[in-house]
C-alpha positions as CSV (number, residue, x, y, z in Angstrom):
1,M,55.1,-39.4,-28.1
2,A,56.3,-38.3,-24.7
3,D,56.1,-40.5,-21.6
4,A,53.8,-38.9,-19.0
5,F,54.4,-38.9,-15.3
6,D,53.1,-37.1,-12.2
7,L,56.7,-36.4,-11.1
8,V,60.1,-36.5,-12.7
9,V,63.1,-36.2,-10.3
10,I,66.4,-35.3,-11.8
11,G,69.2,-36.8,-9.7
12,A,69.1,-40.1,-7.7
13,G,71.2,-39.0,-4.7
14,P,69.7,-39.2,-1.1
15,G,67.3,-36.3,-1.7
16,G,66.3,-37.4,-5.1
17,Y,65.7,-41.1,-4.4
18,E,63.8,-40.4,-1.1
19,C,61.6,-37.9,-2.9
20,A,60.9,-40.4,-5.7
21,I,60.2,-43.3,-3.3
22,K,57.9,-41.2,-1.0
23,A,56.0,-39.8,-3.9
24,A,55.5,-43.3,-5.4
25,Q,54.3,-44.5,-2.0
26,L,51.7,-41.7,-1.9
27,G,50.3,-42.8,-5.3
28,L,52.1,-40.6,-7.8
29,S,53.6,-42.0,-11.0
30,V,57.4,-41.3,-10.9
31,A,60.4,-41.4,-13.1
32,C,63.9,-40.6,-11.7
33,V,66.6,-39.4,-14.1
34,E,70.2,-40.2,-13.2
35,K,73.3,-39.7,-15.5
36,N,75.5,-42.1,-13.6
37,P,75.4,-45.8,-14.1
38,T,74.5,-46.4,-10.4
39,L,71.9,-44.9,-8.1
40,G,72.7,-43.1,-4.8
41,G,74.6,-40.0,-6.0
42,T,77.7,-38.7,-4.4
43,C,76.7,-40.0,-0.9
44,L,76.5,-43.7,-1.7
45,N,79.1,-43.8,-4.4
46,I,81.9,-41.4,-3.6
47,G,80.9,-39.7,-0.3
48,C,79.2,-40.7,2.9
49,I,79.2,-44.5,2.5
50,P,82.6,-45.3,1.2
51,S,84.3,-42.8,3.5
52,K,82.5,-44.4,6.5
53,A,83.7,-47.8,5.4
54,L,87.3,-46.6,5.3
55,L,86.9,-44.7,8.6
56,H,85.6,-47.9,10.3
57,A,88.3,-50.2,8.8
58,S,91.1,-47.7,9.7
59,E,89.8,-47.4,13.3
60,L,90.0,-51.1,13.7
61,F,93.5,-51.2,12.2
62,E,94.6,-48.6,14.7
63,E,93.0,-50.3,17.6
64,A,94.7,-53.6,16.8
65,G,98.0,-51.9,16.4
66,H,98.0,-49.6,19.4
67,K,95.1,-50.3,21.9
68,F,94.6,-54.0,22.2
69,E,97.7,-54.6,24.5
70,D,96.3,-52.2,27.1
71,M,93.3,-54.5,27.5
72,G,95.4,-57.6,27.8
73,I,95.0,-58.7,24.2
74,K,98.3,-59.7,22.7
75,V,98.5,-59.8,18.9
76,S,101.2,-59.3,16.4
77,A,101.4,-56.0,14.6
78,P,98.6,-55.8,12.1
79,K,99.5,-55.7,8.4
80,L,97.7,-53.5,5.9
81,D,96.2,-55.0,2.8
82,L,95.1,-51.8,1.2
83,K,93.7,-53.5,-1.9
84,K,91.4,-55.6,0.3
85,M,90.4,-52.6,2.4
86,L,89.4,-50.8,-0.8
87,A,87.4,-53.9,-1.8
88,F,85.7,-53.7,1.5
89,K,84.8,-50.2,0.7
90,Q,83.4,-51.1,-2.7
91,E,81.3,-53.8,-1.1
92,A,79.6,-51.2,1.1
93,I,79.0,-49.1,-2.0
94,D,77.5,-52.0,-4.0
95,G,75.3,-53.1,-1.2
96,N,73.7,-49.7,-0.8
97,T,73.3,-48.7,-4.5
98,K,71.8,-52.1,-5.3
99,G,69.4,-51.5,-2.3
100,I,68.1,-48.3,-4.0
101,E,67.6,-50.2,-7.3
102,F,65.5,-52.7,-5.4
103,L,63.4,-50.0,-3.8
104,F,62.8,-48.3,-7.1
105,K,61.5,-51.6,-8.6
106,K,59.4,-52.3,-5.5
107,N,57.8,-48.8,-5.7
108,K,57.4,-48.9,-9.5
109,I,59.7,-45.9,-10.1
110,E,61.1,-45.7,-13.6
111,W,64.9,-45.1,-13.6
112,V,65.8,-43.3,-16.8
113,Q,69.6,-43.3,-17.2
114,G,71.1,-40.3,-18.9
115,L,71.5,-36.5,-18.6
116,G,68.3,-34.7,-18.0
117,T,67.6,-31.3,-19.4
118,I,64.5,-29.3,-18.7
119,T,63.5,-28.0,-22.1
120,A,60.3,-26.3,-20.9
121,P,58.1,-26.4,-17.8
122,G,56.8,-30.0,-17.6
123,K,59.3,-31.4,-20.1
124,V,62.6,-33.2,-19.5
125,Q,64.8,-34.4,-22.4
126,V,66.9,-37.5,-21.8
127,G,68.7,-38.3,-24.9
128,D,66.0,-38.9,-27.6
129,R,63.4,-39.4,-25.0
130,V,61.0,-36.7,-23.7
131,L,59.4,-37.1,-20.2
132,E,56.4,-35.0,-19.5
133,A,55.4,-34.3,-15.9
134,K,53.1,-32.2,-13.8
135,N,56.1,-31.4,-11.6
136,I,59.9,-31.6,-11.9
137,V,62.3,-31.7,-9.0
138,I,66.0,-30.7,-9.4
139,A,68.0,-33.0,-7.0
140,T,71.4,-32.9,-8.8
141,G,73.5,-32.4,-5.7
142,S,76.9,-30.8,-5.6
143,D,80.4,-31.0,-6.9
144,V,83.8,-30.5,-5.2
145,A,84.9,-26.8,-5.0
146,R,88.2,-26.1,-6.8
147,L,91.0,-23.7,-6.1
148,P,92.5,-21.5,-8.9
149,G,96.0,-22.7,-9.9
150,I,95.6,-26.1,-8.3
151,E,94.8,-28.8,-10.8
152,I,93.1,-31.9,-9.4
153,D,94.2,-35.0,-11.2
154,E,92.7,-37.5,-8.7
155,K,96.1,-39.3,-8.4
156,V,98.5,-37.1,-6.4
157,I,96.3,-34.0,-6.2
158,V,93.0,-35.3,-5.3
159,S,89.4,-34.3,-4.3
160,S,87.5,-36.3,-1.8
161,T,86.8,-38.8,-4.6
162,G,90.5,-39.5,-5.3
163,A,91.2,-39.7,-1.5
164,L,89.0,-42.7,-1.3
165,S,91.1,-44.7,-3.7
166,F,94.8,-44.0,-3.1
167,E,96.8,-47.0,-4.4
168,K,99.2,-46.7,-1.5
169,V,99.3,-44.9,1.7
170,P,101.0,-41.4,1.2
171,A,103.9,-41.0,3.6
172,K,103.0,-37.3,3.8
173,L,99.5,-35.9,3.1
174,L,98.6,-32.3,2.8
175,V,95.0,-31.5,3.4
176,I,93.7,-28.1,2.1
177,G,90.8,-27.2,4.2
178,G,90.0,-27.9,7.9
179,G,86.4,-28.8,7.5
180,V,84.5,-32.0,7.9
181,I,85.6,-33.8,4.7
182,G,89.3,-32.9,5.1
183,L,89.4,-34.0,8.7
184,E,87.6,-37.3,8.1
185,L,89.7,-38.4,5.1
186,G,92.8,-37.1,6.7
187,S,92.1,-39.2,9.7
188,V,91.7,-42.3,7.6
189,W,95.1,-42.0,6.1
190,A,96.7,-40.8,9.3
191,R,95.6,-44.1,11.0
192,L,97.1,-46.1,8.1
193,G,100.4,-44.4,8.5
194,A,100.4,-41.0,6.8
195,Q,101.8,-37.8,8.3
196,V,98.9,-35.3,7.9
197,T,99.2,-31.6,7.6
198,V,96.1,-29.5,7.4
199,V,96.2,-26.0,6.0
200,E,93.1,-23.8,6.9
201,F,92.5,-20.3,5.7
202,L,90.6,-19.3,8.8
203,D,92.1,-19.3,12.4
204,G,90.3,-22.5,13.5
205,I,89.1,-25.8,12.1
206,L,85.4,-26.8,11.6
207,P,84.0,-23.3,10.6
208,G,80.5,-22.9,11.9
209,M,80.9,-25.5,14.7
210,D,80.7,-24.4,18.3
211,G,84.0,-22.6,19.0
212,E,84.8,-24.4,22.3
213,V,84.0,-27.8,20.6
214,A,86.3,-27.0,17.6
215,K,89.2,-25.9,19.8
216,N,89.0,-29.0,22.0
217,F,88.7,-31.2,19.0
218,Q,91.8,-29.6,17.4
219,R,93.8,-30.5,20.5
220,I,92.6,-34.1,20.3
221,L,93.7,-34.3,16.6
222,K,97.1,-32.8,17.5
223,K,97.6,-35.5,20.0
224,Q,96.9,-38.0,17.2
225,G,99.7,-36.5,15.1
226,F,97.9,-33.9,13.0
227,D,99.9,-30.8,12.1
228,F,97.8,-27.6,11.7
229,K,98.7,-24.5,9.7
230,L,95.9,-22.1,10.5
231,G,95.3,-18.7,9.0
232,K,97.2,-19.8,5.9
233,K,96.5,-20.7,2.3
234,V,98.0,-22.9,-0.4
235,T,98.8,-20.6,-3.4
236,K,100.5,-23.1,-5.7
237,T,101.3,-26.8,-6.1
238,E,104.1,-28.1,-8.3
239,K,104.3,-31.8,-9.2
240,R,107.8,-33.2,-9.0
241,R,109.1,-36.7,-9.5
242,G,107.3,-38.7,-6.8
243,S,106.1,-35.7,-4.8
244,V,104.3,-32.4,-4.8
245,R,105.7,-29.1,-3.6
246,A,103.1,-26.8,-2.1
247,T,103.6,-23.1,-1.5
248,I,101.9,-21.9,1.6
249,E,101.3,-18.2,2.5
250,P,99.7,-16.4,5.5
251,A,96.1,-15.6,4.7
252,A,96.7,-12.0,5.8
253,G,99.8,-11.8,3.6
254,G,103.4,-12.4,4.4
255,E,106.4,-14.6,3.8
256,A,105.7,-17.9,2.0
257,E,106.9,-21.4,2.8
258,T,107.1,-24.6,0.9
259,L,106.1,-28.1,1.9
260,D,107.0,-31.3,0.0
261,V,104.4,-34.0,0.3
262,D,103.4,-37.3,-1.4
263,A,99.8,-36.3,-2.0
264,V,97.4,-33.3,-1.7
265,L,93.8,-33.5,-0.8
266,V,91.7,-30.4,-1.8
267,A,88.8,-30.2,0.6
268,V,87.6,-26.6,0.5
269,G,83.9,-27.4,0.3
270,R,81.3,-28.1,-2.4
271,V,79.4,-26.1,-5.0
272,P,75.8,-26.7,-6.4
273,Y,75.8,-28.8,-9.5
274,T,73.3,-27.5,-12.1
275,E,75.2,-28.0,-15.3
276,G,73.3,-29.1,-18.3
277,L,69.8,-28.6,-16.7
278,G,68.9,-25.7,-19.0
279,L,68.0,-23.4,-16.1
280,D,69.3,-20.2,-17.8
281,K,67.0,-20.7,-20.8
282,L,64.1,-21.4,-18.5
283,G,64.8,-18.3,-16.4
284,V,65.2,-20.1,-13.1
285,T,66.7,-17.7,-10.6
286,L,70.0,-18.6,-9.0
287,D,71.7,-16.7,-6.1
288,K,75.2,-15.3,-6.0
289,R,76.6,-18.7,-5.0
290,G,75.0,-20.6,-7.8
291,R,72.2,-22.1,-5.7
292,V,68.7,-22.4,-7.0
293,E,66.3,-20.0,-5.2
294,V,63.2,-21.6,-3.9
295,D,60.2,-20.6,-1.7
296,D,59.0,-22.2,1.5
297,F,57.6,-25.1,-0.5
298,M,60.9,-25.6,-2.5
299,M,59.4,-24.2,-5.7
300,T,61.5,-22.1,-8.0
301,N,60.3,-19.0,-9.6
302,V,59.1,-21.1,-12.5
303,P,55.8,-22.9,-11.5
304,G,56.1,-26.7,-11.4
305,I,59.8,-26.7,-11.1
306,Y,61.2,-27.5,-7.6
307,A,64.7,-28.0,-6.1
308,I,66.1,-29.7,-3.1
309,G,69.3,-30.7,-1.3
310,D,72.7,-29.3,-2.2
311,T,71.3,-27.3,-5.1
312,I,69.5,-24.9,-2.7
313,S,70.6,-23.0,0.4
314,G,71.4,-24.7,3.7
315,P,73.9,-27.2,4.9
316,M,75.1,-29.6,2.2
317,L,74.1,-32.8,4.1
318,A,72.5,-35.9,2.8
319,H,70.0,-36.1,5.7
320,K,68.9,-32.5,5.0
321,A,68.3,-33.4,1.4
322,M,66.4,-36.5,2.4
323,E,64.0,-34.5,4.7
324,E,63.4,-32.0,1.9
325,G,62.7,-34.8,-0.6
326,V,60.1,-36.4,1.6
327,A,58.5,-33.1,2.6
328,L,58.3,-32.0,-1.0
329,A,56.8,-35.4,-2.1
330,E,54.2,-35.0,0.6
331,H,53.4,-31.5,-0.5
332,L,53.0,-32.6,-4.1
333,A,50.7,-35.4,-3.0
334,G,48.4,-32.9,-1.2
335,E,49.7,-33.8,2.2
336,Y,51.6,-31.8,4.8
337,G,55.4,-31.7,4.6
338,F,57.8,-29.8,6.7
339,V,61.5,-29.6,7.4
340,N,62.8,-28.1,10.7
341,Y,65.9,-26.5,9.6
342,N,66.8,-25.5,13.2
343,L,67.4,-29.1,14.1
344,V,69.5,-30.6,11.3
345,P,72.3,-32.5,13.1
346,G,75.9,-32.3,11.8
347,V,78.4,-35.1,12.5
348,V,82.2,-35.4,11.9
349,Y,82.9,-39.1,11.7
350,T,86.4,-39.0,13.0
351,S,87.6,-40.8,16.1
352,P,86.3,-39.5,18.4
353,E,83.3,-38.2,16.6
354,V,82.0,-34.6,16.8
355,A,78.2,-34.1,16.7
356,S,76.0,-31.0,17.0
357,V,72.4,-30.0,16.7
358,G,70.7,-26.6,17.2
359,K,72.5,-23.4,18.1
360,T,76.2,-22.8,19.0
361,E,77.3,-20.4,21.8
362,E,78.4,-17.9,19.1
363,Q,75.0,-17.9,17.4
364,L,73.2,-17.4,20.8
365,K,75.5,-14.5,21.7
366,E,75.0,-12.9,18.3
367,A,71.2,-13.2,18.8
368,G,71.4,-11.7,22.2
369,I,69.8,-14.7,23.9
370,D,70.6,-15.4,27.6
371,Y,71.5,-19.1,28.1
372,N,72.8,-21.6,30.6
373,V,75.6,-24.0,29.7
374,G,75.8,-27.5,31.1
375,K,78.9,-29.6,30.4
376,F,80.0,-33.1,31.4
377,P,83.3,-34.7,30.4
378,F,83.7,-38.3,29.5
379,T,86.6,-38.6,31.9
380,A,83.9,-38.8,34.6
381,N,81.7,-41.3,32.8
382,G,81.9,-44.8,34.1
383,R,81.5,-46.6,30.7
384,A,84.0,-44.3,29.0
385,K,86.6,-44.9,31.8
386,A,86.1,-48.7,31.5
387,N,86.5,-48.6,27.7
388,K,89.4,-46.0,27.7
389,T,87.4,-43.7,25.5
390,T,87.5,-40.6,27.7
391,D,88.2,-37.9,25.1
392,G,85.6,-35.3,24.8
393,F,82.4,-34.0,26.6
394,V,78.7,-33.3,26.2
395,K,77.6,-29.7,26.2
396,I,74.0,-28.5,26.4
397,L,72.8,-25.0,25.9
398,A,69.4,-24.0,27.4
399,D,67.4,-20.8,27.5
400,K,68.0,-19.0,30.8
401,K,64.4,-18.1,31.2
402,T,62.4,-21.0,29.8
403,D,65.0,-23.8,30.1
404,L,64.3,-24.8,26.5
405,V,67.2,-26.7,25.0
406,L,68.6,-24.5,22.2
407,G,71.7,-26.5,21.3
408,A,73.6,-29.6,22.0
409,H,77.3,-30.5,21.2
410,I,79.3,-33.7,21.7
411,I,82.8,-34.8,21.3
412,G,83.2,-38.5,22.0
413,V,83.1,-42.0,20.8
414,G,79.7,-42.7,19.3
415,A,78.7,-39.0,19.3
416,G,77.0,-39.3,15.9
417,E,74.6,-41.9,17.5
418,M,74.1,-40.0,20.8
419,I,73.1,-36.7,19.1
420,A,70.0,-38.4,17.8
421,S,68.4,-38.6,21.3
422,L,69.1,-34.9,21.7
423,A,67.6,-34.1,18.3
424,I,64.4,-36.0,19.2
425,A,64.2,-34.2,22.6
426,M,64.6,-30.8,21.0
427,E,62.0,-31.7,18.3
428,F,59.6,-32.2,21.1
429,S,60.7,-28.9,22.8
430,A,62.4,-30.5,25.7
431,S,63.8,-28.5,28.6
432,S,67.2,-29.4,30.1
433,E,65.1,-30.5,33.2
434,D,63.1,-33.0,30.9
435,I,66.4,-34.6,29.8
436,A,67.9,-34.5,33.3
437,R,64.8,-36.4,34.7
438,T,65.0,-39.1,32.0
439,C,66.2,-42.5,33.1
440,I,69.2,-43.5,31.0
441,A,70.7,-47.0,31.1
442,H,73.9,-47.5,33.2
443,P,76.7,-47.9,32.3
444,T,76.5,-46.1,28.9
445,M,78.2,-43.1,27.3
446,S,74.8,-41.6,26.9
447,E,74.6,-41.0,30.7
448,A,76.9,-38.0,30.0
449,I,73.8,-36.4,28.3
450,K,71.8,-36.6,31.5
451,E,74.7,-35.2,33.5
452,A,75.2,-32.3,31.1
453,A,71.4,-31.5,31.4
454,L,71.8,-31.6,35.2
455,A,74.7,-29.2,34.9
456,T,72.7,-26.5,33.0
457,T,70.8,-25.4,36.1
458,G,72.6,-27.2,38.9
459,L,75.2,-29.8,39.5
460,P,75.9,-33.1,37.9
461,I,76.0,-36.2,40.1
462,H,79.3,-37.6,39.1
463,M,81.5,-34.4,39.3
């Protein structure tokens, strides 16, 4: 006899586990199917959490080695214990995944371990067990995108997964892809001693980011020792004794070059993971990129089957999936759920960080919207000068007629935290004047937000 639930969620990543928890809080009986032995999906196990642990540890390592003396702190050169640093990373993973297990028990969510296949509307097969549910949510996330002719072995030619667990610091690291993942993980190993070369098919890094921000950030990374080969592609990798030889060609065609490195990180994006779900037999519609097509309520063309997160269109970000999971749970419980896709922040957790919410200048120009730009550099911010963290700036874009803030972009230490205040302001339809008239504590890096808001229609105080 089948087990009956109000909701079965397939996938226990950020979108799936938040959907399950919220639905349970709203009174639904919930089961969550997860094929891996731990909860949390890519984000908690091999993505967001472990990468942030290594980013934090490597930043402290670099500070101790290069920045303490400027502040009058004399220490001997730090020594890297990579094995212990990786154990620190694992501690972060374990703490978070066990936290989700606790929340499942607290909210009486049944975790069914195994591969879930939707055999018919309302039925999910997991091994010999059949789960029946009024509604099914596909929250299976995404997998790393691969390049033809480049075989990932997770040892010397790695995806983001292998790049979290190098047994030693590669002397020379080639990163294929100038997006968020490649730059974050590249910066980890650069701080620990690797010489990093980034090959990007396009003419600039961080595709989709505000152009001025991306160009300035590239200059900062070059100062940190990154080498960039833009408008180029890696066409072949050849493993040699103790090294990898990569063949690099211009994207537009031309003479090839070779580069010998110790390791290669393939970071060219991610693709939806829907393998084994049985969607083809069910007739669930996918788009040309393999994403599940859904309506405004995240329902597929098959009634009772929904999809969220990386399996559907939109930015492949954990917090976007979380918002969708909660909104969908509310909808299924008869309440109102909504995701404002215009205000999904994006953050690059390098040092300094890059953060963005809303529209870029390029998007506003394409839409034919007249706008004002307000910018304020951290070189003019008192706290940044005191802390010697003056790289970067805050940039605010506001509608020229209404003064409504349409976009905000930050390069700087703590940018990922600061962007939250701008996202909240924009959620409440703030004008740049609203932000400019807000009292912000002094001395803080966040004062640059107020100054940038002042600059959209007038002059900042400290410039």
